[in-house]
C-alpha positions, 0 to 999 in steps of 0.5 A: 225213794221217799218213805211216802213213795215206798209206802204208796207203791207198796199199798198199790202192790197189795191191792193190785198184784201181790196175790197168792196162788189161785184156789178152788173149794172142794176139788172133786175126785174120781175112782177107776180110770186115773184120767177121770180124776183131776190129778190124773187128767192134769198129769195126762195133759200137762206139757213138760217144760225142760227148763226156766232159763229165759235165754235157753231153747224154746223147743219145749214151748213150740206146742203152745203155738196151737193153743195160742192160735189167733189170739191178738192179746195174751195176758201173762198173769203172775200169781204173786210178785217176786217169784223168780221162776214165774218171771223167767217163765213169763220171759220165755213165753214172751220170747215165744210170742215175739220170736215165733208168733209175731207179737210186737208189743209188750204191755206192762202193769206200769205207768204210761210215762215210765213206759215212754222211757222204756220204749225209747230204750228198747227201740233205740238204746237211749238211756241207762237200763239200770236207771230206767228199771229204777223208775218202774214200780217196785215189784218190777225192780228185779234182775229178772225184769231187767233181763227182759228189757235187755233182751228186747233191746238186743232183739230190736237191733237192726230190725225194721219190725221192732217190738214196742213197750207201753205202760197201761197205768196212769196213776203216776202220770208224770211230766213227760205226758205234759211235755208231749202235749205241749210239743204237739200243740206247739207244732200243730196249732201254735195259735192255741199254745197260750191257751193250752199252757194256761191249763197245763200250768195249773195242773203240771206236777212240779214236785216228785209224783208221790208228793204231787199225789199227796198234795192233790189228795188233800185238795178239798175242791178238786173240780178246778183241776179236773176242769183244767185236765178236761180242757187240755183233752178237749182242746186237742180233741177239737183240732182237725189234725187226724194223724198218728201224732194227733192220736198219740197226743190225745192219748197223753192227754187222756192219761192226764185226765185219768190221773185227776179223775182217779184221785177225785173218786172214793177209794172203792170206785178208784179200783174199778176205774183203774182196771177199766182204764188199763183195759182201755189203754190196751184196746187203744194201743191195739187199734193204734199200732195194729200190734199183737200184744203180750200183757204182763201183769198180776193175775188179778188184772189179766184174768177174765174175772168180772166179779173179782174180790180181794179180801184183806181182813179186817179191812173192807173187801176190794172189788173190781172187774179185772182188765182181762174181763173187759178184754174178753168182752171186747176181743172174745177169745182173741184175748187169751188168759194165761195164769202162772202159778206155783206150788211152794217156795219163797218170794221176794217182797223187796230188798232184804225181805222175803216171804215163805209160801207153803204148799197149797191147801187141799181146797186150792186149785193148784193142790193137784198140780203138786202131784204132777211129777214135773218141775214145770209144765203147761196145761191147756184148760180147754183140753177135753175133760171128764165130768169130774174135771169140768166140775173142778173148772166150774167150781168157785175159785179162791186164792190165799190173798195178798202176799204182804197182807198175811194169812187171812187175805184171799181173793175169789170171784168166778171160776178157774175155767173162766179166769184162765185158758192156760196154766204155766205151773212151777213146783218150787219158786225162789225169790226174785233178785232185786236190782 
């Protein structure tokens, strides 16, 4: 991996996902009945999980079926990347959704075109798994994620109702999207192929994507490239072939447009653009396939957080409505937000690099979770609650911030009860294993 690519991917990891554990200012307490206090209420309603082994029995997860209910999209938001037990607990939850509740798509916070390769592997076995994992964003290049993809492949063998995989991001849209558009027009409207190729030739990446991004960012006048991307999209949109193949070709073209639009925007605006379009890709996939979808990403994306702020002092704040906030707006409570959290431990920041994560401070919302004498548990935040707990759920939420950015970084905007419907909590975490 080139140095520029490593730095670029790490920066996106900082912005998008390397967030710490969520917090609340001023956790209320109560006297008298223990269940009237926040820790007492959590302890009473927490559902113990027997283990974190992704291949083990799912019996302890079965009570979650009622909480998940008729959800059509379930967000699986990790509090930080690189925590092995959060990843394996997410794997277990995906198994429950797929094996017991009929979910047939897994959406990842990764590239649309990388997702095409993953989808081909899990559906047909085509490709080398290790090589495919190395094409994922750096935070997913772990043994734990590799195990998820291997399990999906094994699950799909011999089935008609195979699970599919998609990447919801566009900001490294590579040559496969261009090739798919070209192939579709060649078959459906060959008389328009020359015109299409004129536009594609002007914008198709011919270098590694990190180099292509750097080149385009340095172009003073981006309008000609935007025009070519839009012409590709409009050419396909104007074709009369209203078929699944046409819809998919048009979706490939949308990712090309999104790439060029994203890097033409000021940085602050590109953050807003990114999550809005990730959410649009999820909605499109839901409509295109009819599948129920598990959405695997950081909590900064999956949470219902329309006023999300990430502070990275001394730099400017990063503000954007999360993808989850759009999904809640469109799907109501058929979008379910699950937050995966931890108390303390160590996370992986990449090969040969880790970071210690101390127990939560007194004003973080996870702080009372540490008082529960369970190694890991699930908590449904919609359980009946006394006034002290309702105040806790409605108080301003705050996080320690990006794991790479130091102790002064934090995230806030909204409340715990707004961000999440359920919490899956692990007391002690260890570093994910890099591949």
